[in-house]
C-alpha positions in Angstrom: 0.0 0.0 0.0 2.9 2.3 0.6 3.7 1.9 -3.1 0.3 3.3 -4.0 0.8 6.3 -1.7 4.2 7.0 -3.1 2.8 6.8 -6.7 0.1 9.3 -5.8 2.7 11.7 -4.4 4.8 11.4 -7.5 1.9 11.9 -9.8 0.7 15.0 -8.0 4.1 16.6 -8.2 4.5 15.8 -12.0 1.0 17.2 -12.9 1.2 20.0 -10.4 -2.1 19.1 -8.7 -3.2 18.7 -5.1 -2.5 15.1 -3.8 -5.9 15.1 -2.1 -7.5 15.3 -5.6 -5.7 12.1 -6.5 -6.7 10.5 -3.2 -10.4 11.3 -3.9 -10.0 9.9 -7.4 -8.7 6.6 -6.1 -11.6 6.4 -3.6 -14.1 7.0 -6.4 -12.4 4.4 -8.5 -12.7 1.8 -5.7 -16.4 2.5 -5.4 -17.0 2.0 -9.1 -15.0 -1.2 -9.1 -16.9 -2.5 -6.0 -20.3 -1.8 -7.6 -19.3 -3.7 -10.7 -17.9 -6.6 -8.7 -20.6 -7.1 -6.1 -23.5 -6.0 -8.4 -25.7 -4.7 -5.6 -27.3 -1.3 -4.8 -25.7 -1.0 -1.5 -24.1 2.3 -0.5 -20.3 2.0 -0.4 -17.7 4.2 1.2 -14.0 4.0 0.4 -11.5 5.2 3.0 -7.7 5.7 2.7 -5.2 6.2 5.3 -3.1 9.2 4.2 -0.1 7.9 6.2 0.0 4.3 5.0 -2.0 4.5 1.8 -4.2 1.5 2.8 -7.5 1.5 1.1 -10.6 0.1 2.9 -14.0 -0.5 1.4 -17.2 -0.4 3.5 -20.9 -1.0 2.9 -23.1 1.5 4.8 -26.4 0.6 6.3 -28.8 2.5 8.6 -30.1 1.1 11.8 -33.9 0.9 11.9 -36.5 -0.6 14.3 -38.5 -2.1 11.4 -36.5 -2.9 8.3 -38.3 -2.0 5.1 -35.3 -1.9 2.8 -32.8 -4.7 3.6 -30.3 -3.3 1.1 -29.9 0.0 2.9 -31.2 -0.8 6.4 -30.5 -3.3 9.2 -32.0 -4.2 12.6 -30.6 -3.0 15.9 -29.7 -6.5 16.9 -27.6 -7.0 13.7 -26.0 -3.7 14.1 -24.8 -4.4 17.7 -23.0 -7.5 16.5 -20.8 -5.2 14.5 -20.7 -2.2 16.8 -22.0 -2.6 20.4 -22.6 1.1 20.7 -25.0 1.2 17.7 -28.4 2.9 18.2 -31.5 3.3 16.1 -30.8 5.9 13.3 -27.0 5.5 13.3 -25.0 4.3 10.3 -23.0 1.1 10.4 -20.0 0.4 8.2 -19.6 -3.2 7.1 -16.1 -3.9 5.9 -15.8 -5.5 2.4 -12.8 -7.3 1.0 -10.8 -5.4 -1.6 -8.8 -8.5 -2.6 -11.9 -9.9 -4.2 -11.9 -7.2 -6.8 -10.8 -8.7 -10.1 -8.7 -7.6 -13.0 -11.6 -5.9 -14.8 -12.5 -4.0 -11.7 -8.9 -2.9 -11.3 -8.8 -1.7 -15.0 -12.0 0.3 -14.4 -10.5 1.8 -11.3 -7.4 2.8 -13.4 -9.5 4.5 -16.0 -11.5 6.4 -13.4 -8.2 7.6 -11.7 -6.8 8.8 -15.0 -10.0 10.6 -15.9 -10.1 12.4 -12.5 -6.4 13.3 -12.8 -6.9 14.7 -16.3 -9.9 16.8 -15.1 -7.8 18.1 -12.1 -4.9 18.9 -14.4 -7.1 20.8 -16.8 -8.6 22.7 -14.0 -5.2 23.6 -12.7 -4.0 24.8 -16.1 -7.2 26.8 -16.5 -6.7 28.6 -13.2 -3.1 29.4 -14.1 -3.4 30.6 -17.7 -7.0 31.9 -17.9 -5.9 35.4 -16.7 -2.9 35.5 -19.0 -4.6 36.0 -22.3 -2.5 38.2 -24.6 0.7 37.5 -22.7 3.9 36.7 -24.7 5.3 33.2 -23.9 8.4 31.3 -25.0 7.5 27.8 -26.3 9.3 24.8 -27.9 7.8 22.8 -30.7 7.1 19.4 -29.2 5.4 17.6 -32.0 3.5 18.2 -35.3 -0.1 17.0 -35.7 -1.1 17.6 -39.3 -1.2 21.3 -40.0 -1.1 22.1 -36.2 1.9 22.3 -33.8 1.9 21.1 -30.2 4.1 23.3 -28.1 5.7 22.7 -24.7 5.0 25.5 -22.2 6.8 23.7 -19.3 4.0 22.7 -17.0 1.5 22.0 -19.8 1.1 21.8 -23.6 -0.2 24.4 -26.0 -1.7 24.2 -29.4 -0.8 26.4 -32.4 -3.5 25.8 -35.0 -3.2 26.4 -38.7 -5.3 29.6 -38.7 -3.2 31.1 -35.9 0.1 30.7 -37.9 1.7 33.2 -40.3 1.9 32.0 -43.9 5.6 33.1 -44.0 6.6 30.7 -41.2 7.2 27.0 -40.8 8.8 25.1 -37.9 10.5 21.8 -37.0 10.5 19.9 -33.8 12.5 21.4 -31.0 12.4 24.9 -32.6 11.9 27.8 -30.1 9.1 30.3 -30.9 7.5 33.2 -29.2 3.7 33.3 -29.2 0.8 35.0 -27.4 -1.8 33.2 -25.4 -5.0 33.4 -27.3 -7.4 31.7 -24.9 -7.7 28.8 -22.5 -10.4 26.2 -23.1 -11.2 24.0 -20.1 -13.6 21.7 -22.1 -11.2 20.7 -24.9 -10.0 17.2 -25.2 -6.4 18.1 -26.2 -4.2 20.9 -24.9 -6.4 23.6 -23.2 -4.0 26.5 -24.0 -4.3 27.9 -27.5 -1.5 30.2 -28.6 -1.2 32.4 -31.7 1.4 33.8 -34.0 -1.1 35.7 -36.1 -2.8 37.9 -33.5 -2.2 41.6 -33.4 -1.3 41.3 -29.7 2.0 39.5 -30.7 3.2 42.7 -32.5 2.1 44.8 -29.5 4.0 42.6 -27.1 7.1 42.6 -29.3 7.1 46.5 -29.4 6.7 46.6 -25.6 9.8 44.4 -25.3 11.9 46.3 -27.9 10.9 49.9 -27.2 11.8 51.2 -23.7 9.5 54.2 -24.2 6.5 51.9 -24.6 7.5 49.7 -21.6 7.8 52.7 -19.2 4.6 54.3 -20.5 6.0 57.3 -22.3 4.6 56.1 -25.6 1.3 54.3 -25.7 0.0 51.8 -28.3 -3.5 53.0 -29.2 -4.4 50.3 -31.7 -3.1 47.6 -34.0 -4.5 46.0 -37.2 -2.8 43.0 -38.7 -2.9 40.6 -41.6 -0.4 38.0 -40.6 2.4 37.5 -43.1 1.4 40.6 -45.1 1.2 43.9 -43.3 0.6 45.4 -39.9 -0.5 48.9 -39.0 0.1 50.0 -35.4 -1.0 53.4 -34.0 1.1 55.0 -31.2 0.8 58.2 -29.2 3.4 60.0 -27.1 2.5 61.3 -23.7 5.5 63.5 -23.6 5.6 66.3 -26.2 9.4 66.1 -26.3 9.3 62.4 -27.4 8.5 61.5 -31.0 6.3 58.4 -30.8 7.0 57.2 -34.3 10.7 57.9 -34.1 10.9 56.0 -30.8 9.4 52.9 -32.3 11.5 53.1 -35.5 14.8 53.5 -33.5 18.2 54.6 -34.7 18.5 53.7 -38.4 15.4 51.6 -38.0 17.1 49.1 -35.6 14.1 48.6 -33.3 11.5 48.0 -35.9 13.9 45.9 -38.0 14.3 43.5 -35.1 10.6 43.0 -34.9 10.3 42.5 -38.7 13.0 39.8 -38.5 11.0 38.1 -35.7 7.9 38.2 -38.0 9.8 36.8 -40.9 9.8 40.0 -43.0 6.2 41.2 -42.4 5.8 44.8 -43.3 4.9 47.2 -40.4 3.4 50.7 -40.7 3.9 52.9 -37.6 1.2 55.6 -37.5 0.8 58.5 -35.2 -2.5 58.4 -33.4 -4.9 61.4 -33.3 -8.2 61.9 -31.4 -9.5 63.6 -34.5 -11.0 60.9 -36.8 -10.2 62.8 -40.0 -6.5 63.4 -39.0 -6.2 59.8 -37.9 -7.6 58.5 -41.1 -5.2 60.7 -43.1 -2.3 59.1 -41.2 -3.8 55.5 -41.4 -4.1 55.6 -45.2 -0.4 56.3 -45.7 1.6 56.1 -47.9 -1.3 57.4 -50.0 -1.9 61.2 -50.0 -5.5 62.1 -49.2 -7.1 65.1 -50.8 -10.1 65.5 -48.5 -12.3 63.5 -46.1 -16.0 64.0 -45.3 -17.9 62.4 -42.4 -21.1 60.8 -43.8 -22.5 59.4 -40.6 -20.7 60.1 -37.3 -23.0 57.7 -35.3 -22.5 54.8 -37.7 -18.8 55.8 -38.1 -18.9 56.1 -41.9 -16.6 58.4 -43.8 -15.8 59.2 -47.4 -12.2 59.7 -48.5 -11.3 61.5 -51.8 -7.9 61.0 -53.3 -6.2 62.1 -56.5 -6.7 59.8 -59.5 -3.0 58.8 -59.3 -3.2 57.9 -55.6 -6.3 55.7 -55.8 -4.6 52.4 -56.3 -2.0 53.2 -53.6 -4.8 54.1 -51.1 -6.7 50.9 -51.8 -3.6 48.8 -51.7 -3.0 45.3 -53.0 -6.3 43.5 -53.0 -7.7 46.3 -50.8 -5.3 45.6 -48.0 -4.3 49.2 -47.2 -7.8 50.5 -46.8 -9.0 47.3 -45.0 -6.3 47.6 -42.4 -7.0 51.4 -42.0 -10.7 50.7 -41.4 -9.8 48.1 -38.8 -7.4 50.5 -37.1 -10.0 53.3 -37.0 -13.1 51.3 -36.4 -14.8 53.3 -39.2 -16.3 52.3 -42.5 -14.2 54.0 -45.3 -15.4 54.6 -48.8 -12.5 55.7 -51.1 -13.2 57.5 -54.4 -11.0 59.3 -56.9 -11.6 62.9 -57.9 -13.0 61.7 -61.3 -15.4 59.3 -59.6 -16.6 62.0 -57.2 -17.1 64.4 -60.1 -19.2 61.9 -62.1 -21.3 61.1 -59.0 -22.0 64.8 -58.4 -22.9 65.3 -62.1 -25.3 62.4 -62.0 -26.9 63.7 -58.8 -27.4 67.1 -60.4 -28.8 65.6 -63.5 -31.3 63.6 -61.4 -32.4 66.9 -59.7 -32.8 68.7 -63.0 -34.7 66.0 -64.8 -36.4 63.9 -62.3 -38.9 62.4 -64.9 -42.7 62.5 -65.1 -44.5 61.4 -61.9 -46.5 58.2 -61.9 -49.6 60.2 -61.0 -49.8 61.3 -64.6 -51.0 57.8 -65.5 -54.3 58.6 -63.8 -55.3 60.5 -66.9 -54.6 57.3 -68.9 -56.9 55.0 -67.0 -54.6 53.7 -64.3 -56.4 53.2 -60.9 -55.5 55.5 -58.1 -55.0 52.6 -55.7 -52.4 51.1 -58.1 -50.6 54.5 -58.3 -50.4 54.6 -54.4 -48.9 51.1 -54.3 -46.3 52.0 -56.9 -45.3 55.2 -55.0 -45.2 53.3 -51.7 -42.8 50.8 -53.3 -40.4 53.6 -54.4 -41.5 53.7 -58.1 -42.1 57.4 -58.4 -41.5 58.2 -62.1 -42.9 56.8 -65.4 -39.4 56.3 -66.7 -38.5 54.0 -63.8 -41.9 52.2 -64.2 -41.3 51.7 -67.9 -37.9 50.0 -67.3 -39.4 47.3 -65.0 -40.3 43.8 -66.1 -43.7 42.2 -65.3 -42.0 39.9 -62.9 -40.5 42.9 -61.0 -43.9 44.6 -60.9 -45.6 41.4 -59.5 -43.0 41.4 -56.6 -44.6 44.7 -55.3 -47.1 43.9 -52.6 -50.8 43.8 -53.8 -49.8 44.1 -57.5 -51.3 41.1 -59.4 -51.4 40.1 -63.1 -54.5 42.3 -63.8 -52.8 45.3 -62.2 -49.6 44.7 -64.3 -51.7 44.6 -67.5 -53.4 47.9 -66.5 -50.0 49.4 -65.9 -48.7 48.3 -69.3 -51.8 49.8 -71.1 -51.5 53.1 -69.3 -47.7 53.4 -69.9 -48.2 52.5 -73.6 -50.9 55.1 -73.9 -48.7 57.7 -72.2 -45.8 57.1 -74.6 -48.2 56.9 -77.6 -49.1 60.5 -77.3 -45.5 61.4 -78.3 -45.6 59.1 -81.3 -48.8 60.4 -83.0 -47.6 64.0 -83.7 -44.3 62.6 -85.1 -46.2 60.3 -87.5 -48.5 63.1 -88.6 -45.6 65.3 -89.6 -43.9 62.5 -91.5 -47.0 61.7 -93.7 -47.3 65.0 -95.7 -43.5 65.0 -96.4 -43.8 61.5 -97.8 -46.7 62.5 -100.1 -45.0 65.7 -101.5 -41.8 64.0 -102.8 -43.5 61.8 -105.4 -45.5 64.7 -106.8 -42.4 66.8 -107.3 -40.7 64.0 -109.1 -43.7 63.2 -111.3 -44.2 66.8 -112.5 -42.8 67.2 -116.1 -40.2 69.8 -116.9 -41.7 73.0 -118.3 -40.4 74.9 -121.3 -39.0 78.3 -120.6 -41.7 81.0 -120.9 -41.4 83.2 -124.0 -42.1 86.3 -122.2 -39.5 85.8 -119.6 -37.0 88.4 -121.0 -39.7 91.1 -121.3 -40.8 90.5 -117.7 -37.2 90.8 -116.6 -36.8 94.1 -118.6 -39.9 95.5 -117.0 -38.2 95.1 -113.6 -40.5 92.3 -112.3 -39.1 89.2 -110.7 -38.9 86.1 -112.9 -41.0 84.0 -110.5 -43.8 86.6 -110.6 -43.9 87.0 -114.4 -43.5 83.5 -115.5 -45.5 81.5 -112.9 -44.9 78.1 -111.6 -44.2 76.6 -114.9 -41.3 79.0 -115.4 -39.9 78.1 -112.0 -40.1 74.4 -112.9 -38.4 75.1 -116.2 -35.6 77.0 -114.5 -35.1 74.2 -112.1 -35.0 71.7 -114.9 -32.8 74.0 -116.9 -30.4 74.4 -114.0 -30.2 70.6 -113.7 -29.3 70.3 -117.4 -26.5 72.9 -116.9 -25.3 71.0 -113.8 -25.3 67.8 -115.9 -22.6 69.2 -118.2 -24.6 70.7 -121.2 -23.6 74.4 -121.3 -25.7 76.9 -123.3 -24.7 80.3 -124.8 -26.5 83.0 -126.7 -25.0 83.4 -130.2 -26.5 86.9 -130.8 -26.8 89.6 -128.2 -30.4 90.6 -127.5 -31.8 87.5 -129.1 -34.5 85.6 -127.4 -34.3 82.2 -125.9 -35.4 80.7 -129.2 -31.9 81.2 -130.6 -30.1 79.2 -127.9 -28.2 76.2 -128.8 -25.1 74.2 -128.0 -21.7 75.8 -128.5 -18.5 74.0 -128.9 -15.0 75.3 -128.3 -12.9 76.3 -125.4 -13.6 79.1 -122.9 -11.0 81.4 -124.4 -12.5 81.1 -127.9 -15.9 81.9 -126.6 -14.7 84.9 -124.8 -13.0 86.2 -127.9 
């Protein structure tokens, strides 16, 4: 029995748990084994001598005048055979042999002891590490389980899962790493302590160790946003106006920040000066991009709009949106980034919407649309005929209380509204179409004989000759245009003497 006692003492020291917890676990294991062996419903009590380690098993019965339950009660006469001082109502312990417990019962007892010890160990670990979340600890890689690493913390093990690792890092067994405690889970089957290499707290703890001004409180870390393996933005503020917060973190020739970058395997770090003013802080957080102006859209919802120059837009957004995403995490604001050109187009479209809002839906009342339908359309946000005309029947039926009949009525009213613009245009086009064949069918008229006299009298040719003369002139002009020149052979002669003339221009002039 002394061997069992010594084993309990050794186990307690190795696991760092109270020996009494192990003693209680052994007692419980003996009770479970006794119930399995004796197969009765008796109440059992296990007792252990802390000095010798001897384990004794007892069945407990209550003394009663009239025995109603023989399993849990016994008569006074039977009780005084065991204990002469027994009285009615007292409990009598009947000793049971522990040597009768077989191998299966011993195995059951072993399992119970191990389970109790694991629970006690998990509780001890939880009590020690639960208040140390965010603390930097030095670990050693103990073993690799798939994508996860199991680390040795000394008294217990810790787990570094895949999502808590940086993509730039890989380790081997026995490598030493620095991690931060993420959380402590008492209910997990494996290691209860979860550590992280991807948490922003790791960068903050490294700066506290590397920068004396942060350690003594002269410079305070106001926030940190990180995408592990890519980039980190950390905001710092100086409590002493003579101390530059950013310069203190960078160090002489960048020695301090370079040491942290090496620890993070080359991860980029942006050190930003903190400001209580959200606009100023946002300007710093979006560096290295230069911000043109910032406007607060909703201060309660923390929503702002940032305008940058067209050449700075890609730099402000960053690779895959990384720069603006980290800035939004750091500020705790929702950030909309737009270029100057995008903002100008947005303003122009808003102005155009104000200038030409479109015809209201209520106009369709004059074209047979029911007033109730108009009210439902306005309530659904369809306020103009232009917007209504661009909707499909399926979209209209999605509006509450708008059925197939109502959709048909809407289509008829909209078609009637647009039909009023088509009728005048058709009426103007018809006369023009009729006039063209008449002009082409009219024969060319001969030149009027009295045209020269009318011209000499000082009257216009159109007035003296009439429509036939005009048509003749037009036809005559077309002949000249076609390349058949005419010339008077005798001055003062009438048009009857006209005829074709051959020769060059110089000969005719001569």
